[in-house]
PDB file of N, CA, C and O in Angstrom:
ATOM      1  N   MET A   1       0.812  -0.869  -0.299  1.00  0.00           N
ATOM      2  CA  MET A   1       0.194  -0.125   0.085  1.00  0.00           C
ATOM      3  C   MET A   1       0.873   1.302   0.110  1.00  0.00           C
ATOM      4  O   MET A   1       1.485   1.721   1.092  1.00  0.00           O
ATOM      5  N   ASN A   2       0.757   1.795  -0.712  1.00  0.00           N
ATOM      6  CA  ASN A   2       1.229   3.145  -0.741  1.00  0.00           C
ATOM      7  C   ASN A   2       1.050   4.386  -0.031  1.00  0.00           C
ATOM      8  O   ASN A   2       0.528   4.179   1.065  1.00  0.00           O
ATOM      9  N   LEU A   3       1.424   6.245  -0.376  1.00  0.00           N
ATOM     10  CA  LEU A   3       0.966   6.835   1.113  1.00  0.00           C
ATOM     11  C   LEU A   3      -0.646   7.301   0.628  1.00  0.00           C
ATOM     12  O   LEU A   3      -1.506   7.765   1.376  1.00  0.00           O
ATOM     13  N   LYS A   4      -0.771   7.032  -0.844  1.00  0.00           N
ATOM     14  CA  LYS A   4      -2.172   7.755  -1.146  1.00  0.00           C
ATOM     15  C   LYS A   4      -2.978   6.386  -0.638  1.00  0.00           C
ATOM     16  O   LYS A   4      -4.080   6.749  -0.227  1.00  0.00           O
ATOM     17  N   GLU A   5      -2.802   4.767  -0.507  1.00  0.00           N
ATOM     18  CA  GLU A   5      -3.633   4.510   0.033  1.00  0.00           C
ATOM     19  C   GLU A   5      -3.985   4.445   1.132  1.00  0.00           C
ATOM     20  O   GLU A   5      -5.104   4.171   1.565  1.00  0.00           O
ATOM     21  N   SER A   6      -2.816   4.757   1.805  1.00  0.00           N
ATOM     22  CA  SER A   6      -2.611   4.254   3.133  1.00  0.00           C
ATOM     23  C   SER A   6      -3.920   6.067   3.747  1.00  0.00           C
ATOM     24  O   SER A   6      -4.737   5.917   4.656  1.00  0.00           O
ATOM     25  N   SER A   7      -3.849   6.710   3.411  1.00  0.00           N
ATOM     26  CA  SER A   7      -3.850   8.122   3.783  1.00  0.00           C
ATOM     27  C   SER A   7      -5.754   7.931   3.395  1.00  0.00           C
ATOM     28  O   SER A   7      -6.500   8.776   3.890  1.00  0.00           O
ATOM     29  N   GLU A   8      -6.295   6.935   2.623  1.00  0.00           N
ATOM     30  CA  GLU A   8      -7.409   6.853   1.788  1.00  0.00           C
ATOM     31  C   GLU A   8      -8.206   5.631   2.947  1.00  0.00           C
ATOM     32  O   GLU A   8      -9.357   5.493   3.360  1.00  0.00           O
ATOM     33  N   LYS A   9      -6.950   4.922   3.163  1.00  0.00           N
ATOM     34  CA  LYS A   9      -7.852   3.740   4.370  1.00  0.00           C
ATOM     35  C   LYS A   9      -8.448   4.414   5.523  1.00  0.00           C
ATOM     36  O   LYS A   9      -9.562   4.226   6.012  1.00  0.00           O
ATOM     37  N   ILE A  10      -7.369   5.370   5.943  1.00  0.00           N
ATOM     38  CA  ILE A  10      -7.364   5.893   7.326  1.00  0.00           C
ATOM     39  C   ILE A  10      -8.808   6.870   7.475  1.00  0.00           C
ATOM     40  O   ILE A  10      -9.468   6.811   8.512  1.00  0.00           O
ATOM     41  N   CYS A  11      -9.239   7.819   6.255  1.00  0.00           N
ATOM     42  CA  CYS A  11      -9.593   8.870   6.079  1.00  0.00           C
ATOM     43  C   CYS A  11     -11.358   8.107   5.259  1.00  0.00           C
ATOM     44  O   CYS A  11     -12.128   8.838   4.637  1.00  0.00           O
ATOM     45  N   ASN A  12     -11.579   6.857   5.444  1.00  0.00           N
ATOM     46  CA  ASN A  12     -12.694   6.342   5.764  1.00  0.00           C
ATOM     47  C   ASN A  12     -12.773   5.818   6.209  1.00  0.00           C
ATOM     48  O   ASN A  12     -13.861   5.270   6.028  1.00  0.00           O
ATOM     49  N   ILE A  13     -11.903   5.155   7.391  1.00  0.00           N
ATOM     50  CA  ILE A  13     -12.371   4.948   8.751  1.00  0.00           C
ATOM     51  C   ILE A  13     -12.700   5.810   9.532  1.00  0.00           C
ATOM     52  O   ILE A  13     -13.615   5.574  10.321  1.00  0.00           O
ATOM     53  N   LEU A  14     -11.914   7.297   9.527  1.00  0.00           N
ATOM     54  CA  LEU A  14     -12.462   8.417  10.422  1.00  0.00           C
ATOM     55  C   LEU A  14     -14.128   9.117   9.634  1.00  0.00           C
ATOM     56  O   LEU A  14     -14.982   9.843  10.142  1.00  0.00           O
ATOM     57  N   THR A  15     -14.028   8.428   8.070  1.00  0.00           N
ATOM     58  CA  THR A  15     -15.388   9.001   8.370  1.00  0.00           C
ATOM     59  C   THR A  15     -16.352   7.973   8.620  1.00  0.00           C
ATOM     60  O   THR A  15     -17.375   8.455   9.108  1.00  0.00           O
ATOM     61  N   SER A  16     -16.417   6.342   8.416  1.00  0.00           N
ATOM     62  CA  SER A  16     -17.463   5.918   8.753  1.00  0.00           C
ATOM     63  C   SER A  16     -17.452   6.287  10.328  1.00  0.00           C
ATOM     64  O   SER A  16     -18.603   6.640  10.584  1.00  0.00           O
ATOM     65  N   SER A  17     -16.752   6.352  11.358  1.00  0.00           N
ATOM     66  CA  SER A  17     -16.522   6.950  12.716  1.00  0.00           C
ATOM     67  C   SER A  17     -17.161   7.991  13.064  1.00  0.00           C
ATOM     68  O   SER A  17     -17.392   8.102  14.268  1.00  0.00           O
ATOM     69  N   SER A  18     -17.690   9.175  12.046  1.00  0.00           N
ATOM     70  CA  SER A  18     -18.206  10.034  11.787  1.00  0.00           C
ATOM     71  C   SER A  18     -16.711  11.395  12.648  1.00  0.00           C
ATOM     72  O   SER A  18     -16.846  12.253  13.521  1.00  0.00           O
ATOM     73  N   TYR A  19     -15.644  11.013  11.954  1.00  0.00           N
ATOM     74  CA  TYR A  19     -14.757  12.018  12.232  1.00  0.00           C
ATOM     75  C   TYR A  19     -14.295  12.922  10.743  1.00  0.00           C
ATOM     76  O   TYR A  19     -13.170  12.991  10.251  1.00  0.00           O
ATOM     77  N   ILE A  20     -15.428  13.487  10.307  1.00  0.00           N
ATOM     78  CA  ILE A  20     -15.414  13.418   9.396  1.00  0.00           C
ATOM     79  C   ILE A  20     -14.530  14.944   8.395  1.00  0.00           C
ATOM     80  O   ILE A  20     -14.215  15.052   7.210  1.00  0.00           O
ATOM     81  N   ASP A  21     -14.398  15.858   9.549  1.00  0.00           N
ATOM     82  CA  ASP A  21     -13.636  16.832  10.001  1.00  0.00           C
ATOM     83  C   ASP A  21     -11.721  16.134   9.338  1.00  0.00           C
ATOM     84  O   ASP A  21     -10.946  16.008   8.390  1.00  0.00           O
ATOM     85  N   GLU A  22     -11.909  15.971  10.413  1.00  0.00           N
ATOM     86  CA  GLU A  22     -10.582  15.368  10.257  1.00  0.00           C
ATOM     87  C   GLU A  22     -10.298  14.258   9.326  1.00  0.00           C
ATOM     88  O   GLU A  22      -9.565  13.424   9.858  1.00  0.00           O
ATOM     89  N   ALA A  23     -10.535  14.054   8.467  1.00  0.00           N
ATOM     90  CA  ALA A  23     -10.199  13.178   7.553  1.00  0.00           C
ATOM     91  C   ALA A  23     -10.105  13.894   6.277  1.00  0.00           C
ATOM     92  O   ALA A  23      -9.232  13.879   5.409  1.00  0.00           O
ATOM     93  N   MET A  24     -11.457  14.658   6.397  1.00  0.00           N
ATOM     94  CA  MET A  24     -11.158  16.308   5.302  1.00  0.00           C
ATOM     95  C   MET A  24      -9.488  16.498   5.488  1.00  0.00           C
ATOM     96  O   MET A  24      -8.801  16.241   4.500  1.00  0.00           O
ATOM     97  N   GLU A  25      -8.900  16.886   6.575  1.00  0.00           N
ATOM     98  CA  GLU A  25      -7.769  17.609   6.802  1.00  0.00           C
ATOM     99  C   GLU A  25      -6.873  16.811   6.362  1.00  0.00           C
ATOM    100  O   GLU A  25      -5.922  17.249   5.715  1.00  0.00           O
ATOM    101  N   ILE A  26      -6.998  15.685   6.596  1.00  0.00           N
ATOM    102  CA  ILE A  26      -5.422  14.637   6.424  1.00  0.00           C
ATOM    103  C   ILE A  26      -5.892  14.640   4.964  1.00  0.00           C
ATOM    104  O   ILE A  26      -4.985  14.721   4.136  1.00  0.00           O
ATOM    105  N   ASN A  27      -6.814  14.585   4.624  1.00  0.00           N
ATOM    106  CA  ASN A  27      -6.864  14.121   2.337  1.00  0.00           C
ATOM    107  C   ASN A  27      -5.979  15.991   2.010  1.00  0.00           C
ATOM    108  O   ASN A  27      -5.088  16.288   1.214  1.00  0.00           O
ATOM    109  N   ILE A  28      -6.301  16.361   2.440  1.00  0.00           N
ATOM    110  CA  ILE A  28      -5.685  18.192   1.857  1.00  0.00           C
ATOM    111  C   ILE A  28      -4.814  17.925   2.321  1.00  0.00           C
ATOM    112  O   ILE A  28      -4.034  18.108   1.387  1.00  0.00           O
ATOM    113  N   LEU A  29      -3.739  17.319   3.777  1.00  0.00           N
ATOM    114  CA  LEU A  29      -2.713  17.557   3.388  1.00  0.00           C
ATOM    115  C   LEU A  29      -1.739  16.560   3.007  1.00  0.00           C
ATOM    116  O   LEU A  29      -0.560  16.789   2.735  1.00  0.00           O
ATOM    117  N   THR A  30      -2.483  15.111   3.008  1.00  0.00           N
ATOM    118  CA  THR A  30      -1.969  13.718   2.708  1.00  0.00           C
ATOM    119  C   THR A  30      -1.483  15.063   0.454  1.00  0.00           C
ATOM    120  O   THR A  30      -0.459  15.579   0.005  1.00  0.00           O
ATOM    121  N   ASP A  31      -2.717  14.969   0.018  1.00  0.00           N
ATOM    122  CA  ASP A  31      -2.408  15.861  -1.161  1.00  0.00           C
ATOM    123  C   ASP A  31      -1.822  16.959  -1.183  1.00  0.00           C
ATOM    124  O   ASP A  31      -1.113  16.875  -2.187  1.00  0.00           O
ATOM    125  N   LYS A  32      -1.632  18.072  -0.665  1.00  0.00           N
ATOM    126  CA  LYS A  32      -0.141  18.754  -0.793  1.00  0.00           C
ATOM    127  C   LYS A  32       1.198  17.721  -0.576  1.00  0.00           C
ATOM    128  O   LYS A  32       2.149  18.166  -1.219  1.00  0.00           O
ATOM    129  N   VAL A  33       1.565  16.367   0.207  1.00  0.00           N
ATOM    130  CA  VAL A  33       2.960  15.874   0.037  1.00  0.00           C
ATOM    131  C   VAL A  33       3.340  15.477  -0.601  1.00  0.00           C
ATOM    132  O   VAL A  33       4.532  15.168  -0.614  1.00  0.00           O
ATOM    133  N   LEU A  34       2.091  15.154  -1.964  1.00  0.00           N
ATOM    134  CA  LEU A  34       2.298  14.142  -2.988  1.00  0.00           C
ATOM    135  C   LEU A  34       2.071  15.096  -4.328  1.00  0.00           C
ATOM    136  O   LEU A  34       2.160  14.873  -5.536  1.00  0.00           O
ATOM    137  N   THR A  35       1.782  16.106  -3.644  1.00  0.00           N
ATOM    138  CA  THR A  35       1.576  17.303  -5.209  1.00  0.00           C
ATOM    139  C   THR A  35       2.860  18.280  -5.343  1.00  0.00           C
ATOM    140  O   THR A  35       3.468  18.582  -6.370  1.00  0.00           O
ATOM    141  N   LEU A  36       3.025  18.565  -4.410  1.00  0.00           N
ATOM    142  CA  LEU A  36       3.950  19.761  -3.994  1.00  0.00           C
ATOM    143  C   LEU A  36       5.488  19.523  -4.164  1.00  0.00           C
ATOM    144  O   LEU A  36       6.003  18.741  -3.364  1.00  0.00           O
ATOM    145  N   GLY A  37       6.112  19.983  -4.914  1.00  0.00           N
ATOM    146  CA  GLY A  37       7.940  19.839  -5.069  1.00  0.00           C
ATOM    147  C   GLY A  37       8.452  19.245  -3.197  1.00  0.00           C
ATOM    148  O   GLY A  37       7.703  19.297  -2.222  1.00  0.00           O
ATOM    149  N   LYS A  38       9.425  18.900  -3.203  1.00  0.00           N
ATOM    150  CA  LYS A  38      10.121  18.462  -2.371  1.00  0.00           C
ATOM    151  C   LYS A  38      10.734  19.693  -1.362  1.00  0.00           C
ATOM    152  O   LYS A  38      10.560  19.875  -0.157  1.00  0.00           O
ATOM    153  N   ASP A  39      11.380  20.319  -2.182  1.00  0.00           N
ATOM    154  CA  ASP A  39      11.360  21.656  -1.728  1.00  0.00           C
ATOM    155  C   ASP A  39      10.621  22.513  -1.046  1.00  0.00           C
ATOM    156  O   ASP A  39      11.156  23.348  -0.316  1.00  0.00           O
ATOM    157  N   ASP A  40       8.916  22.399  -1.229  1.00  0.00           N
ATOM    158  CA  ASP A  40       8.446  23.382  -1.119  1.00  0.00           C
ATOM    159  C   ASP A  40       8.106  23.659   0.339  1.00  0.00           C
ATOM    160  O   ASP A  40       7.501  22.630   0.643  1.00  0.00           O
ATOM    161  N   ASN A  41       8.136  24.620   1.689  1.00  0.00           N
ATOM    162  CA  ASN A  41       8.381  24.488   2.647  1.00  0.00           C
ATOM    163  C   ASN A  41       6.644  23.788   3.499  1.00  0.00           C
ATOM    164  O   ASN A  41       6.302  23.295   4.574  1.00  0.00           O
ATOM    165  N   GLU A  42       5.838  24.277   1.811  1.00  0.00           N
ATOM    166  CA  GLU A  42       4.657  24.120   2.622  1.00  0.00           C
ATOM    167  C   GLU A  42       4.506  21.980   2.769  1.00  0.00           C
ATOM    168  O   GLU A  42       4.363  21.260   3.758  1.00  0.00           O
ATOM    169  N   ARG A  43       4.621  21.679   1.399  1.00  0.00           N
ATOM    170  CA  ARG A  43       5.005  20.266   1.598  1.00  0.00           C
ATOM    171  C   ARG A  43       5.437  19.266   2.961  1.00  0.00           C
ATOM    172  O   ARG A  43       4.863  18.260   3.379  1.00  0.00           O
ATOM    173  N   ALA A  44       7.041  20.161   3.621  1.00  0.00           N
ATOM    174  CA  ALA A  44       7.302  19.523   4.612  1.00  0.00           C
ATOM    175  C   ALA A  44       6.546  19.964   5.907  1.00  0.00           C
ATOM    176  O   ALA A  44       6.489  19.278   6.927  1.00  0.00           O
ATOM    177  N   LEU A  45       5.900  21.345   5.721  1.00  0.00           N
ATOM    178  CA  LEU A  45       5.029  21.039   7.164  1.00  0.00           C
ATOM    179  C   LEU A  45       3.521  20.568   7.221  1.00  0.00           C
ATOM    180  O   LEU A  45       2.628  20.642   8.065  1.00  0.00           O
ATOM    181  N   SER A  46       3.617  20.143   6.172  1.00  0.00           N
ATOM    182  CA  SER A  46       1.946  18.869   5.430  1.00  0.00           C
ATOM    183  C   SER A  46       2.988  17.508   6.304  1.00  0.00           C
ATOM    184  O   SER A  46       3.021  17.118   7.471  1.00  0.00           O
ATOM    185  N   ILE A  47       3.559  17.202   5.341  1.00  0.00           N
ATOM    186  CA  ILE A  47       4.579  15.936   5.887  1.00  0.00           C
ATOM    187  C   ILE A  47       4.194  16.011   7.997  1.00  0.00           C
ATOM    188  O   ILE A  47       3.318  15.302   8.492  1.00  0.00           O
ATOM    189  N   GLU A  48       5.065  16.992   8.853  1.00  0.00           N
ATOM    190  CA  GLU A  48       5.094  17.284  10.122  1.00  0.00           C
ATOM    191  C   GLU A  48       4.161  17.163  11.043  1.00  0.00           C
ATOM    192  O   GLU A  48       4.197  16.813  12.223  1.00  0.00           O
ATOM    193  N   GLY A  49       2.960  17.648  10.035  1.00  0.00           N
ATOM    194  CA  GLY A  49       1.542  17.907  10.654  1.00  0.00           C
ATOM    195  C   GLY A  49       1.029  16.578  10.731  1.00  0.00           C
ATOM    196  O   GLY A  49       0.812  16.002  11.798  1.00  0.00           O
ATOM    197  N   LEU A  50       0.774  15.938   9.243  1.00  0.00           N
ATOM    198  CA  LEU A  50       0.702  14.555   9.743  1.00  0.00           C
ATOM    199  C   LEU A  50       1.148  13.570  10.756  1.00  0.00           C
ATOM    200  O   LEU A  50       0.563  12.793  11.510  1.00  0.00           O
ATOM    201  N   ILE A  51       2.922  13.997  10.412  1.00  0.00           N
ATOM    202  CA  ILE A  51       3.090  13.012  11.685  1.00  0.00           C
ATOM    203  C   ILE A  51       2.854  13.137  12.884  1.00  0.00           C
ATOM    204  O   ILE A  51       3.232  12.380  13.779  1.00  0.00           O
ATOM    205  N   SER A  52       1.900  14.573  13.036  1.00  0.00           N
ATOM    206  CA  SER A  52       2.225  14.505  14.656  1.00  0.00           C
ATOM    207  C   SER A  52       0.832  13.948  14.875  1.00  0.00           C
ATOM    208  O   SER A  52       0.577  13.649  16.042  1.00  0.00           O
ATOM    209  N   ARG A  53      -0.057  13.766  14.029  1.00  0.00           N
ATOM    210  CA  ARG A  53      -1.485  13.516  13.760  1.00  0.00           C
ATOM    211  C   ARG A  53      -1.342  11.858  14.495  1.00  0.00           C
ATOM    212  O   ARG A  53      -2.151  11.297  15.235  1.00  0.00           O
ATOM    213  N   CYS A  54       0.029  11.341  13.966  1.00  0.00           N
ATOM    214  CA  CYS A  54       0.048   9.399  14.111  1.00  0.00           C
ATOM    215  C   CYS A  54       0.252   9.699  15.381  1.00  0.00           C
ATOM    216  O   CYS A  54       1.199  10.481  15.454  1.00  0.00           O
ATOM    217  N   HIS A  55      -0.300   9.384  16.663  1.00  0.00           N
ATOM    218  CA  HIS A  55       0.157   9.839  18.307  1.00  0.00           C
ATOM    219  C   HIS A  55      -0.631   8.660  18.809  1.00  0.00           C
ATOM    220  O   HIS A  55      -1.633   8.397  18.144  1.00  0.00           O
ATOM    221  N   PRO A  56      -0.419   8.023  19.679  1.00  0.00           N
ATOM    222  CA  PRO A  56      -1.526   7.909  20.360  1.00  0.00           C
ATOM    223  C   PRO A  56      -2.464   8.931  21.107  1.00  0.00           C
ATOM    224  O   PRO A  56      -3.442   8.573  21.763  1.00  0.00           O
ATOM    225  N   LYS A  57      -2.196   9.818  20.996  1.00  0.00           N
ATOM    226  CA  LYS A  57      -2.910  10.608  21.595  1.00  0.00           C
ATOM    227  C   LYS A  57      -3.176  12.053  20.944  1.00  0.00           C
ATOM    228  O   LYS A  57      -3.197  13.238  21.276  1.00  0.00           O
ATOM    229  N   TRP A  58      -3.406  11.071  19.584  1.00  0.00           N
ATOM    230  CA  TRP A  58      -3.971  12.279  18.507  1.00  0.00           C
ATOM    231  C   TRP A  58      -5.286  11.542  17.984  1.00  0.00           C
ATOM    232  O   TRP A  58      -6.445  11.538  18.400  1.00  0.00           O
ATOM    233  N   LEU A  59      -4.647  10.915  16.902  1.00  0.00           N
ATOM    234  CA  LEU A  59      -5.134  10.176  15.863  1.00  0.00           C
ATOM    235  C   LEU A  59      -5.801   8.765  17.630  1.00  0.00           C
ATOM    236  O   LEU A  59      -7.000   8.668  17.894  1.00  0.00           O
ATOM    237  N   GLY A  60      -4.952   8.142  18.267  1.00  0.00           N
ATOM    238  CA  GLY A  60      -5.401   7.015  18.521  1.00  0.00           C
ATOM    239  C   GLY A  60      -5.741   7.040  19.458  1.00  0.00           C
ATOM    240  O   GLY A  60      -5.713   5.992  20.103  1.00  0.00           O
ATOM    241  N   ASP A  61      -6.485   8.794  20.326  1.00  0.00           N
ATOM    242  CA  ASP A  61      -7.456   9.021  21.021  1.00  0.00           C
ATOM    243  C   ASP A  61      -8.814   8.187  20.170  1.00  0.00           C
ATOM    244  O   ASP A  61      -9.393   7.484  20.998  1.00  0.00           O
ATOM    245  N   TYR A  62      -9.468   8.075  18.770  1.00  0.00           N
ATOM    246  CA  TYR A  62     -10.041   8.391  18.538  1.00  0.00           C
ATOM    247  C   TYR A  62     -10.903   6.917  18.788  1.00  0.00           C
ATOM    248  O   TYR A  62     -10.279   5.857  18.854  1.00  0.00           O
ATOM    249  N   TYR A  63     -12.594   6.971  18.937  1.00  0.00           N
ATOM    250  CA  TYR A  63     -12.759   5.958  19.042  1.00  0.00           C
ATOM    251  C   TYR A  63     -13.217   5.497  17.371  1.00  0.00           C
ATOM    252  O   TYR A  63     -13.287   6.434  16.575  1.00  0.00           O
ATOM    253  N   ILE A  64     -13.514   4.122  16.860  1.00  0.00           N
ATOM    254  CA  ILE A  64     -12.770   3.261  15.454  1.00  0.00           C
ATOM    255  C   ILE A  64     -13.846   2.507  16.000  1.00  0.00           C
ATOM    256  O   ILE A  64     -13.635   1.717  16.921  1.00  0.00           O
ATOM    257  N   ASN A  65     -15.294   2.724  15.386  1.00  0.00           N
ATOM    258  CA  ASN A  65     -16.214   1.285  14.980  1.00  0.00           C
ATOM    259  C   ASN A  65     -15.676   0.249  14.268  1.00  0.00           C
ATOM    260  O   ASN A  65     -15.222   0.575  13.171  1.00  0.00           O
ATOM    261  N   ASN A  66     -15.567  -1.260  14.664  1.00  0.00           N
ATOM    262  CA  ASN A  66     -15.448  -1.881  14.179  1.00  0.00           C
ATOM    263  C   ASN A  66     -14.530  -2.181  13.849  1.00  0.00           C
ATOM    264  O   ASN A  66     -14.637  -2.828  12.806  1.00  0.00           O
ATOM    265  N   ILE A  67     -13.295  -2.043  14.266  1.00  0.00           N
ATOM    266  CA  ILE A  67     -11.451  -2.296  14.543  1.00  0.00           C
ATOM    267  C   ILE A  67     -11.093  -2.060  15.572  1.00  0.00           C
ATOM    268  O   ILE A  67     -11.571  -1.054  16.096  1.00  0.00           O
ATOM    269  N   THR A  68     -10.123  -2.843  16.314  1.00  0.00           N
ATOM    270  CA  THR A  68      -9.630  -3.387  17.835  1.00  0.00           C
ATOM    271  C   THR A  68      -8.453  -1.934  17.552  1.00  0.00           C
ATOM    272  O   THR A  68      -7.739  -1.653  16.590  1.00  0.00           O
ATOM    273  N   TYR A  69      -8.665  -1.309  18.774  1.00  0.00           N
ATOM    274  CA  TYR A  69      -7.327  -0.839  19.274  1.00  0.00           C
ATOM    275  C   TYR A  69      -5.859  -0.228  18.467  1.00  0.00           C
ATOM    276  O   TYR A  69      -5.521   0.919  18.177  1.00  0.00           O
ATOM    277  N   LYS A  70      -5.191  -1.567  18.266  1.00  0.00           N
ATOM    278  CA  LYS A  70      -4.394  -2.133  18.147  1.00  0.00           C
ATOM    279  C   LYS A  70      -4.286  -2.204  16.102  1.00  0.00           C
ATOM    280  O   LYS A  70      -3.408  -2.053  15.253  1.00  0.00           O
ATOM    281  N   GLU A  71      -5.768  -2.526  16.136  1.00  0.00           N
ATOM    282  CA  GLU A  71      -5.851  -2.776  14.243  1.00  0.00           C
ATOM    283  C   GLU A  71      -5.295  -1.333  13.843  1.00  0.00           C
ATOM    284  O   GLU A  71      -4.339  -1.142  13.091  1.00  0.00           O
ATOM    285  N   TRP A  72      -6.248  -0.108  14.633  1.00  0.00           N
ATOM    286  CA  TRP A  72      -6.302   1.360  14.428  1.00  0.00           C
ATOM    287  C   TRP A  72      -4.510   1.413  14.837  1.00  0.00           C
ATOM    288  O   TRP A  72      -3.620   1.380  13.986  1.00  0.00           O
ATOM    289  N   THR A  73      -4.380   1.466  15.726  1.00  0.00           N
ATOM    290  CA  THR A  73      -3.106   1.884  15.838  1.00  0.00           C
ATOM    291  C   THR A  73      -1.658   1.152  14.676  1.00  0.00           C
ATOM    292  O   THR A  73      -0.596   1.461  14.134  1.00  0.00           O
ATOM    293  N   ASP A  74      -2.596   0.063  14.854  1.00  0.00           N
ATOM    294  CA  ASP A  74      -1.178  -0.544  13.095  1.00  0.00           C
ATOM    295  C   ASP A  74      -1.128  -0.014  12.260  1.00  0.00           C
ATOM    296  O   ASP A  74      -0.101   0.170  11.606  1.00  0.00           O
ATOM    297  N   ILE A  75      -2.816   0.634  11.874  1.00  0.00           N
ATOM    298  CA  ILE A  75      -2.799   1.296  10.353  1.00  0.00           C
ATOM    299  C   ILE A  75      -1.762   2.889  10.888  1.00  0.00           C
ATOM    300  O   ILE A  75      -0.922   3.467  10.199  1.00  0.00           O
ATOM    301  N   ILE A  76      -2.077   3.135  11.877  1.00  0.00           N
ATOM    302  CA  ILE A  76      -2.146   4.469  11.986  1.00  0.00           C
ATOM    303  C   ILE A  76       0.106   4.779  11.969  1.00  0.00           C
ATOM    304  O   ILE A  76       0.654   5.732  11.416  1.00  0.00           O
ATOM    305  N   THR A  77       0.718   3.824  12.614  1.00  0.00           N
ATOM    306  CA  THR A  77       2.459   3.506  12.522  1.00  0.00           C
ATOM    307  C   THR A  77       2.337   3.405  11.444  1.00  0.00           C
ATOM    308  O   THR A  77       2.791   4.391  10.863  1.00  0.00           O
ATOM    309  N   ASP A  78       1.658   2.191  10.372  1.00  0.00           N
ATOM    310  CA  ASP A  78       2.084   2.198   8.849  1.00  0.00           C
ATOM    311  C   ASP A  78       1.957   3.692   8.049  1.00  0.00           C
ATOM    312  O   ASP A  78       2.643   3.862   7.041  1.00  0.00           O
ATOM    313  N   PHE A  79       1.248   4.540   8.430  1.00  0.00           N
ATOM    314  CA  PHE A  79       1.070   5.288   7.543  1.00  0.00           C
ATOM    315  C   PHE A  79       2.316   6.627   8.049  1.00  0.00           C
ATOM    316  O   PHE A  79       2.939   7.284   7.216  1.00  0.00           O
ATOM    317  N   LYS A  80       2.425   6.754   9.175  1.00  0.00           N
ATOM    318  CA  LYS A  80       3.851   7.173   9.465  1.00  0.00           C
ATOM    319  C   LYS A  80       4.567   6.710   9.350  1.00  0.00           C
ATOM    320  O   LYS A  80       5.429   7.385   9.914  1.00  0.00           O
ATOM    321  N   LYS A  81       5.260   5.415   8.755  1.00  0.00           N
ATOM    322  CA  LYS A  81       6.062   5.116   8.504  1.00  0.00           C
ATOM    323  C   LYS A  81       6.116   5.127   6.863  1.00  0.00           C
ATOM    324  O   LYS A  81       6.911   4.355   6.325  1.00  0.00           O
ATOM    325  N   LYS A  82       5.314   5.958   6.071  1.00  0.00           N
ATOM    326  CA  LYS A  82       4.994   6.072   4.776  1.00  0.00           C
ATOM    327  C   LYS A  82       5.572   7.411   4.957  1.00  0.00           C
ATOM    328  O   LYS A  82       6.442   7.696   4.134  1.00  0.00           O
ATOM    329  N   LEU A  83       5.290   8.306   5.850  1.00  0.00           N
ATOM    330  CA  LEU A  83       5.114   9.802   5.769  1.00  0.00           C
ATOM    331  C   LEU A  83       6.866  10.429   6.212  1.00  0.00           C
ATOM    332  O   LEU A  83       7.378  11.541   6.076  1.00  0.00           O
ATOM    333  N   ILE A  84       7.257   9.468   6.624  1.00  0.00           N
ATOM    334  CA  ILE A  84       8.983   9.931   7.211  1.00  0.00           C
ATOM    335  C   ILE A  84       9.552   9.568   5.906  1.00  0.00           C
ATOM    336  O   ILE A  84      10.383  10.270   5.329  1.00  0.00           O
ATOM    337  N   GLU A  85       9.102   8.493   5.463  1.00  0.00           N
ATOM    338  CA  GLU A  85       9.928   7.918   4.078  1.00  0.00           C
ATOM    339  C   GLU A  85      10.084   8.788   3.068  1.00  0.00           C
ATOM    340  O   GLU A  85      11.000   8.631   2.260  1.00  0.00           O
ATOM    341  N   LYS A  86       8.935  10.147   2.950  1.00  0.00           N
ATOM    342  CA  LYS A  86       9.027  10.885   2.085  1.00  0.00           C
ATOM    343  C   LYS A  86       9.207  12.455   2.530  1.00  0.00           C
ATOM    344  O   LYS A  86       8.540  13.405   2.119  1.00  0.00           O
ATOM    345  N   ARG A  87      10.274  12.479   3.469  1.00  0.00           N
ATOM    346  CA  ARG A  87      10.521  13.378   4.573  1.00  0.00           C
ATOM    347  C   ARG A  87      11.849  13.530   3.582  1.00  0.00           C
ATOM    348  O   ARG A  87      12.761  14.300   3.885  1.00  0.00           O
TER     349      ARG A  87
END
């Protein structure tokens, strides 16, 4: 799974659990990461913003329907690893 697919998975899970605003923010930031040039400061800020969300006290604190906490944190961790690779 690539970064876009990982982001879409998180956004779909968030949306199905009624975290619409957070899903939209993640989608917008991911689009910036994928479309802006590597030297663009806004891209770097978007990566850091997304990485900061991949924390047990941020996305990990959300109650997610139909999956376990471990499954949810594994998805978040995978997303974070993909973001770190894009730095």
